[in-house]
Structures are given as structure tokens and as C-alpha cells.
C-alpha positions as CSV (number, residue, x, y, z in Angstrom):
1,M,-8.5,17.0,9.0
2,N,-5.4,17.7,11.0
3,E,-2.5,18.7,8.1
4,K,0.6,18.0,10.5
5,N,-0.7,14.3,10.6
6,V,-0.8,13.7,6.5
7,T,2.1,12.0,4.9
8,K,2.5,12.5,0.9
9,S,2.4,9.1,-0.6
10,P,5.7,8.2,-2.2
11,V,6.0,8.7,-6.2
12,F,8.1,6.5,-8.0
13,P,9.5,6.9,-11.8
14,A,7.2,6.2,-14.5
15,G,8.2,2.5,-15.9
16,K,9.0,2.1,-12.3
17,Q,8.8,-2.2,-12.1
18,W,8.1,-4.6,-9.2
19,E,10.1,-8.1,-9.2
20,V,7.0,-10.9,-9.3
21,R,8.1,-13.7,-7.4
22,K,5.4,-16.0,-6.8
23,R,6.1,-18.5,-3.6
24,P,6.9,-22.0,-4.4
25,G,4.3,-25.0,-3.7
26,V,1.3,-22.4,-3.5
27,Y,-1.2,-20.8,-5.5
28,E,-0.4,-17.0,-5.6
29,S,-1.6,-15.1,-8.9
30,D,0.5,-12.6,-10.3
31,V,-1.2,-9.7,-8.7
32,T,-1.2,-11.3,-5.3
33,A,2.6,-11.6,-6.2
34,M,3.0,-8.1,-7.1
35,I,1.6,-6.6,-4.1
36,R,3.0,-8.8,-1.8
37,G,6.4,-7.4,-3.7
38,M,5.4,-3.8,-4.0
39,L,4.8,-3.9,0.1
40,Q,8.5,-4.9,0.5
41,D,9.4,-1.5,-0.2
42,E,9.3,0.2,3.1
43,S,7.9,3.8,1.8
44,I,4.7,1.7,0.2
45,R,3.9,-0.1,3.4
46,E,4.0,3.2,5.5
47,D,2.0,4.8,2.9
48,Q,-0.7,1.9,3.5
49,R,-0.4,2.1,7.2
50,N,-1.5,5.2,7.5
51,A,-3.9,5.1,4.7
52,W,-5.6,2.3,6.7
53,E,-5.5,4.5,9.9
54,R,-7.1,7.5,8.1
55,W,-9.6,5.3,6.9
56,R,-10.5,3.6,10.3
57,N,-10.2,6.4,11.7
58,D,-12.5,8.5,9.9
59,P,-16.1,8.8,11.3
60,E,-17.5,10.5,8.2
61,G,-16.7,7.0,7.0
62,L,-19.4,5.1,8.7
63,R,-22.1,7.7,7.3
64,R,-21.9,7.1,3.8
């Protein structure tokens, strides 16, 4: 893997809490609401985008 393209995942302080705010009028689990709230954090969104790109472009993943 090319080391210059590897980004470090964000590190949050122990006990960090994300607000769980469900959307009104639709069913949404607590977990889904929490993850949606977490993805509003730019560092988490960028980290997950990079993880998806690594997974999607990994030719070894097709051989597993």
C-alpha cells in the first residue's frame, strides 16, 4: 500500500458522546441516528470515505 495515501483515523477523547437525534415522522433506530450524527463530523466522514475507497480499490479483497 502506498504510505503517502494512508490517513490516520480521528481519535476522540474517552467518553466522547454523540447526540442521538432521531428524525421526526419516520422510524429510525437509536444506532442509525447515532451513526448519522457521527457522520456530521467532518473528520469521521473523511475517514469513512477513505476506508471505503481503500476497500473498493483493493484487488486482494476479491481473492479472499
